[in-house]
C-alpha positions in Angstrom: 87.9 33.2 78.9 90.9 34.1 81.1 94.1 34.4 78.9 96.0 31.9 81.1 93.3 29.3 80.8 93.1 29.8 77.0 96.9 29.5 76.7 96.9 26.2 78.8 94.0 24.8 76.7 95.9 25.6 73.4 99.1 24.1 74.6 97.5 20.9 76.0 94.7 20.2 73.5 95.9 21.8 70.2 99.7 21.6 70.3 99.9 21.7 66.5 98.3 25.2 66.5 100.8 26.8 69.0 102.5 29.7 67.5 100.1 30.2 64.6 99.1 33.7 63.5 95.7 35.4 64.1 94.9 35.0 60.4 95.1 31.2 60.8 92.5 31.2 63.6 90.2 33.6 61.7 90.3 31.2 58.7 89.4 28.3 61.0 86.4 30.2 62.4 85.2 31.0 58.9 85.4 27.3 57.9 83.5 26.3 61.1 80.7 28.8 60.4 80.5 27.6 56.8 80.1 24.0 57.9 77.3 25.1 60.3 75.4 26.8 57.4 75.8 23.7 55.2 74.3 21.5 58.0 71.4 23.9 58.4 70.7 23.8 54.6 70.9 20.0 54.6 68.5 19.7 57.5 66.1 22.2 55.9 66.2 20.2 52.6 65.5 17.0 54.5 62.5 18.5 56.3 61.1 19.9 53.0 61.6 16.6 51.3 59.7 14.8 54.1 56.8 17.2 53.7 56.8 16.7 49.9 56.8 13.0 50.4 53.6 13.1 52.5 51.9 15.5 50.1 52.7 13.3 47.1 51.5 10.2 49.0 48.2 12.1 49.7 47.8 13.0 46.0 48.4 9.4 44.9 45.8 8.1 47.5 43.2 10.6 46.3 43.8 9.7 42.7 43.6 5.9 43.6 46.8 5.1 41.8 49.4 2.4 42.5 52.1 3.3 45.0 54.8 2.6 42.5 53.7 5.4 40.3 55.6 7.9 42.5 59.1 6.3 42.0 58.4 5.2 38.4 56.7 8.2 36.9 56.1 11.2 39.2 59.7 11.7 40.5 61.4 11.3 37.1 58.8 13.5 35.4 59.1 16.2 38.1 63.0 16.1 37.9 62.9 16.3 34.1 60.6 19.3 34.2 62.7 21.0 36.9 65.9 20.5 35.1 64.4 21.8 31.8 62.5 24.7 33.2 64.7 25.8 36.2 68.1 24.2 36.7 70.0 21.0 37.6 70.1 22.0 41.3 66.3 22.0 41.5 66.1 18.6 39.8 68.6 17.2 42.3 66.4 18.6 45.2 63.4 16.8 43.7 65.3 13.5 43.4 66.1 13.7 47.1 62.4 13.3 48.0 61.8 9.7 49.4 59.1 8.3 47.1 59.7 4.5 47.1 56.8 2.1 47.0 57.1 1.1 50.7 57.5 4.8 51.7 54.3 5.9 49.9 52.4 2.9 51.4 53.7 3.8 54.9 52.8 7.4 54.5 49.3 6.5 53.3 48.7 4.2 56.3 49.9 7.0 58.7 47.6 9.5 57.2 44.6 7.1 57.3 45.3 6.4 60.9 45.4 10.1 61.7 42.1 10.6 59.8 40.4 7.8 61.8 41.8 9.3 65.0 40.3 12.7 64.1 36.9 11.2 63.3 36.7 9.2 66.5 37.8 12.2 68.6 35.0 14.2 67.0 32.5 11.4 67.6 33.4 11.4 71.3 32.7 15.2 71.5 29.4 14.9 69.6 26.2 14.6 71.5 24.9 11.9 69.2 25.6 10.5 65.7 24.1 8.3 63.1 25.9 5.7 61.0 25.4 4.0 57.6 26.7 0.4 57.0 27.1 -1.7 54.0 29.0 -4.8 53.0 30.3 -5.9 49.6 32.7 -8.3 48.1 35.9 -7.0 46.3 37.6 -8.4 43.2 39.6 -10.9 45.4 36.4 -12.4 46.9 37.0 -10.7 50.3 34.0 -9.2 52.1 34.5 -5.5 53.0 32.5 -3.6 55.6 32.3 0.2 55.4 30.9 2.6 58.0 30.2 6.3 57.7 29.1 8.6 60.5 27.0 11.8 60.4 27.0 14.2 63.3 27.3 17.8 64.4 30.9 19.1 64.3 31.4 21.9 66.8 34.5 23.2 64.9 32.7 23.9 61.7 29.3 24.4 63.4 27.5 22.2 60.9 26.5 18.6 60.4 29.3 16.6 58.7 29.8 13.1 57.2 33.0 11.2 57.5 34.2 7.7 56.9 34.9 5.8 60.1 36.5 2.6 58.8 36.7 0.1 56.0 37.5 -3.4 57.4 37.5 -6.9 55.9 35.3 -9.6 57.3 37.7 -12.6 57.7 35.1 -15.3 57.7 31.3 -15.2 57.5 29.2 -12.1 56.8 26.4 -12.9 59.2 24.8 -10.2 61.4 26.7 -11.5 64.4 30.0 -11.2 62.7 29.3 -7.7 61.4 28.2 -6.5 64.8 31.2 -8.0 66.5 33.5 -6.2 64.1 31.8 -2.9 64.7 31.7 -3.5 68.5 35.4 -4.2 68.6 36.1 -0.9 66.8 33.8 1.0 69.2 35.6 -0.7 72.2 39.1 0.0 70.8 38.3 3.7 70.3 36.1 4.1 73.4 32.9 5.0 71.5 29.6 4.8 73.3 26.8 2.8 71.6 24.3 5.0 73.6 25.2 8.0 71.5 24.4 6.2 68.2 20.9 7.5 67.4 20.3 6.0 63.9 21.6 3.3 61.7 21.0 3.1 57.9 21.5 -0.2 56.0 20.7 -1.7 52.6 17.9 -3.9 54.0 19.7 -7.2 53.6 18.8 -10.1 55.9 22.2 -9.9 57.7 21.5 -6.3 58.4 17.8 -6.2 59.3 17.1 -9.7 60.4 14.6 -9.8 63.3 16.7 -12.0 65.6 20.3 -12.1 64.3 20.5 -9.0 62.2 23.0 -6.2 62.9 20.2 -3.8 63.8 18.8 -6.3 66.3 22.2 -6.9 67.9 22.7 -3.1 68.2 19.3 -2.7 69.9 20.5 -5.1 72.6 23.1 -2.6 73.6 21.1 0.5 72.7 17.3 -0.1 72.7 16.6 3.5 71.6 18.4 3.3 68.2 16.3 4.0 65.1 16.9 2.1 61.8 16.5 3.2 58.3 16.2 1.2 55.1 18.2 2.9 52.3 15.8 5.0 50.3 17.7 4.5 47.1 17.5 0.7 47.5 13.8 1.0 48.2 13.2 3.0 45.1 15.2 0.4 43.0 13.2 -2.5 44.5 9.8 -0.7 44.0 10.6 -0.1 40.2 11.9 -3.6 39.5 8.6 -5.5 38.9 6.9 -5.0 35.5 4.0 -6.6 33.6 4.9 -9.7 31.6 4.6 -7.8 28.3 7.0 -5.1 29.3 9.4 -7.6 30.9 9.5 -9.5 27.6 10.4 -6.3 25.8 13.2 -5.6 28.3 14.5 -9.2 27.9 14.5 -9.0 24.1 16.3 -5.6 24.3 19.1 -7.2 26.5 19.4 -10.1 24.1 19.9 -7.6 21.2 22.5 -5.7 23.1 24.4 -8.8 24.2 24.5 -10.1 20.6 26.4 -7.0 19.6 28.4 -6.1 22.7 29.5 -9.5 23.8 31.2 -10.3 20.5 34.2 -8.1 19.7 33.8 -8.5 15.9 30.1 -7.5 16.1 31.0 -4.5 18.3 33.6 -3.3 15.7 31.2 -3.8 12.8 28.4 -2.0 14.6 30.8 0.9 15.4 31.7 1.2 11.8 27.9 1.1 10.8 27.2 4.0 13.2 30.1 6.0 11.8 28.8 5.5 8.2 25.2 6.5 9.2 26.3 9.5 11.2 24.7 8.4 14.5 25.1 10.4 17.7 26.5 7.3 19.4 28.8 4.5 18.3 28.2 1.8 20.8 25.4 0.3 22.9 25.5 0.0 26.7 25.5 -3.3 28.5 22.7 -3.8 31.1 23.7 -4.6 34.7 21.0 -5.3 37.3 23.2 -4.2 40.3 23.8 -0.7 38.9 21.0 1.8 39.8 21.0 3.8 36.5 21.9 0.9 34.1 18.3 0.1 33.0 17.4 3.6 32.0 20.6 4.4 30.2 20.7 1.1 28.4 17.2 1.4 27.0 17.7 5.1 26.1 20.8 4.2 24.1 19.1 1.3 22.3 16.1 3.6 21.4 18.5 6.3 19.9 20.3 3.6 17.8 17.3 1.5 17.0 17.6 2.1 13.2 21.3 1.1 13.1 20.6 -1.9 15.3 17.7 -3.0 13.0 20.0 -2.8 10.0 22.8 -4.7 11.7 20.5 -7.5 12.9 18.8 -7.8 9.5 22.2 -8.0 7.8 23.2 -10.8 10.2 19.9 -12.7 9.9 19.1 -12.4 13.6 15.6 -13.5 14.6 15.1 -10.4 16.8 15.4 -8.1 13.8 11.7 -8.4 13.4 11.2 -6.9 16.9 12.8 -3.7 15.8 10.4 -3.4 12.9 7.3 -4.1 15.0 5.6 -0.7 15.8 4.0 -2.0 19.0 7.4 -3.4 20.3 9.1 -0.1 19.5 6.3 1.8 21.3 6.8 -0.3 24.4 10.6 0.3 24.1 10.0 4.0 23.9 7.8 4.0 27.0 10.4 2.0 29.0 13.2 4.4 28.0 11.0 7.3 29.1 9.8 5.9 32.4 13.1 4.5 33.5 14.7 7.8 32.5 12.3 9.4 35.0 13.3 6.9 37.6 16.9 7.7 36.9 16.2 11.4 37.5 14.7 10.5 40.9 17.7 8.2 41.7 20.3 10.9 40.9 18.5 13.4 43.1 19.0 11.0 46.1 22.8 10.8 45.4 25.4 13.2 46.7 26.9 14.4 50.0 24.9 16.1 52.7 21.5 14.9 51.7 19.0 15.0 54.6 16.4 12.4 55.0 13.7 15.1 54.9 14.8 16.2 51.4 14.8 12.6 50.2 11.3 11.9 51.5 10.1 15.1 49.7 11.5 13.8 46.4 9.8 10.4 46.9 6.5 12.0 47.7 6.7 14.3 44.6 7.5 11.3 42.3 4.5 9.3 43.7 2.2 12.2 43.1 3.6 12.6 39.5 3.0 8.9 38.9 -0.7 9.4 39.8 -0.8 12.5 37.5 0.7 10.5 34.6 -1.9 7.7 35.1 -4.8 10.2 35.1 -3.5 11.7 31.9 -3.0 8.4 30.2 -6.6 7.5 31.0 -7.5 10.5 28.9 -5.2 9.4 26.1 -2.4 11.9 26.9 1.1 10.6 27.0 2.9 13.9 26.7 4.8 13.2 29.9 6.7 10.5 27.9 8.2 12.4 25.0 9.7 9.5 23.1 6.5 7.5 23.3 4.4 10.5 22.4 6.6 11.3 19.3 6.5 7.7 18.1 2.7 7.1 18.3 0.7 9.0 15.8 -2.7 7.4 16.6 -3.0 6.1 20.1 -3.5 2.4 20.1 -5.6 1.1 22.9 -3.4 -1.9 23.7 -0.3 0.3 24.1 -2.3 2.7 26.3 -3.6 -0.3 28.4 0.0 -1.5 28.9 1.2 1.9 30.0 -1.7 2.4 32.4 -1.2 -1.0 33.9 2.5 -0.3 34.5 1.9 3.1 36.0 -0.7 1.7 38.3 1.6 -1.2 39.3 4.5 1.3 39.8 2.3 3.4 42.1 1.2 0.4 44.0 4.7 -1.0 44.4 5.9 2.3 46.0 3.3 2.2 48.7 4.6 -0.7 50.8 8.2 0.6 50.5 7.2 4.1 51.5 4.1 3.8 53.8 2.7 7.0 55.2 5.0 9.1 53.0 2.8 12.2 53.2 2.8 12.0 57.0 6.6 11.7 57.0 6.9 14.8 54.8 4.5 16.9 56.9 5.5 15.7 60.3 8.7 17.7 60.4 7.6 20.8 58.5 8.5 22.9 61.5 12.2 22.0 60.9 12.1 23.0 57.2 9.9 26.1 57.6 10.2 27.3 61.3 8.9 30.8 60.4 5.7 29.7 58.8 2.5 30.0 61.0 1.4 26.5 59.9 4.6 24.9 61.2 3.2 25.1 64.8 0.8 22.2 64.0 3.6 19.8 63.2 5.9 20.6 66.1 5.8 18.6 69.4 3.6 20.2 72.0 6.5 20.8 74.5 8.4 22.8 71.9 5.6 25.3 70.9 6.8 28.1 73.2 10.4 27.9 72.0 9.2 27.7 68.4 7.1 30.9 68.9 10.2 32.7 70.3 12.3 31.5 67.4 9.8 32.5 64.7 9.6 36.0 66.2 13.3 36.5 66.1 14.2 38.7 63.1 17.9 37.9 63.4 17.3 34.2 63.0 14.9 34.8 60.2 17.7 36.6 58.3 20.1 33.8 59.1 17.6 31.2 57.9 17.7 32.8 54.4 21.5 33.0 54.3 22.6 29.6 55.5 21.8 26.0 54.9 19.2 24.2 57.0 21.7 22.2 59.0 23.9 25.3 59.6 20.8 27.3 60.7 19.8 24.7 63.4 23.4 24.5 64.6 23.3 28.2 65.2 19.9 28.0 67.0 21.3 25.4 69.4 23.0 28.0 71.6 19.7 30.0 72.4 17.1 27.2 72.0 18.9 24.0 72.9 15.8 21.8 73.3 14.3 22.9 70.0 17.6 22.5 68.1 18.3 19.2 69.7 15.0 17.7 68.3 15.7 19.3 64.8 19.3 18.1 64.7 18.2 14.6 65.8 16.2 14.4 62.6 18.7 16.1 60.3 21.7 13.9 61.3 19.8 10.8 60.1 21.3 9.1 57.0 18.6 8.5 54.3 20.7 6.2 52.1 23.9 4.1 51.9 25.2 6.2 49.0 28.5 7.0 50.7 29.2 3.3 51.2 28.4 2.6 47.6 30.8 5.3 46.5 33.5 3.8 48.6 33.0 0.4 47.0 33.3 2.0 43.6 36.6 3.6 44.7 37.7 0.2 46.0 37.3 -1.3 42.5 39.6 1.3 41.1 42.3 0.6 43.8 42.0 -3.1 44.1 42.2 -4.3 40.5 43.1 -7.7 39.1 46.7 -6.8 39.1 46.6 -5.6 42.7 44.2 -8.1 44.2 46.5 -9.1 47.1 46.6 -5.6 48.6 45.1 -5.0 52.0 43.3 -1.6 51.5 41.8 -1.2 54.9 43.6 2.2 55.3 44.3 3.1 51.7 40.6 3.5 50.9 40.2 5.8 53.9 42.8 8.2 52.7 41.2 8.0 49.2 37.6 8.9 50.1 38.0 10.9 53.3 37.0 14.6 53.3 39.1 15.3 56.4 42.7 16.3 55.7 45.5 14.5 57.6 47.5 16.6 60.1 50.8 16.5 58.2 52.7 18.6 60.7 51.8 16.3 63.5 52.8 13.3 61.5 56.1 14.9 60.4 57.0 15.8 64.0 57.1 12.1 64.8 59.3 11.1 61.9 63.1 11.5 61.4 63.9 13.5 58.3 65.8 11.5 55.7 66.4 12.2 52.1 66.3 9.6 49.3 69.7 8.2 48.2 
């Protein structure tokens, strides 16, 4: 900053400014600082628009909407609202957010990749984990394989469930092909098969085949793995078979519903009839075998609209109209609506996140005992457990009672092979559910008795047991009683059903519609159903900020 040096620089580099006054140079300094502030504001706007782009892409993925909705609807609507409620400057800032179709798709893929990376990192840190697998065909005829993992997360100190991947099977869906796809994923992400303690499947031949099933192939690399047949599928299979008489009633009921629902004109006329008669409902429900709750809901709706259906069939001269005037047929329909309503209640109790296999076995055991109770009461002529049947029958007809008893006995017998030793399964792990009960000692392994005595005598853990969930409690116990907690968590991390896979397939039907059947949703579905949040700051740090133009 020597004056002579400054004078030489001015005369050699800025000859046009030689001889200018001090006010000229002050004005140039003010202009330079103003340009700096403008660049800072532009940079800040670009960074904010990049963050907004990721957040909008996440919302679109969670809502399972097309990527084009951002540019076609969200951006114009947000800009209109901002201009109306705030000012034009706010609307211009919203229009600068990059929300094109390709941008939203790219953002979703990046977030899905980050979620998968988070899950695989957690699996590597976990001592063990269990998985559930299921395969289904989408609207385009492509086979999709979904896998979820359940494990203890040290960060939240609880057992968590996360989607691991959703991948298409390019060719066949044999057990060998499914295993190779999973094994490639494990190899790519450096996951150890030895840490996989349980695998839960739907019981299909490709999954549970003795020689070539997925479970058999996994046992070749991990002989200690335990397999579980989805409890929800087992319950559905056990309740599927009926006596010929009741099966005939169900078949006739489906024919009646299809006559009305499969013809648009009949559906409209029936809707108008229900309006005129003041019915609680205006349409029947179609029956679908593959849906768990379809049978119970379909029969319940038909029972509630039986009078309107009878009038409609009689008006159209349908031969099944006589069935809806037959007291015995209606009694059987009432019983089917009641009993499948009970089965639907059991099924819905299995559904949901964070369901332990111990809870699910308890519910199965309770239902089997209730089935025996209903049978004993029916033998005495009491059908009060089936309210619709009970209200319909004034004098108990022996043939109806015989049919009901036969079905209840068959239902109880069908559950036995699908759930053998259910009582033993429920009591074997009582020490996990009730560690502070004196009787729990009888169900614990011999080598854990001393640790269980110490735990049951700890008043601090007794208080924590009443304040936290079962999984959180045993995660807290692990620090002081590692061997005891390890055995408990081994049982609690087991999947009891493939419910999460089924939910993912339902989400896939919303995303991959007939109009979007060429989309490859391997990563889009992960962002849609994942419970983990993507690390937006990390993703943004690797992207160059750029506004839309």
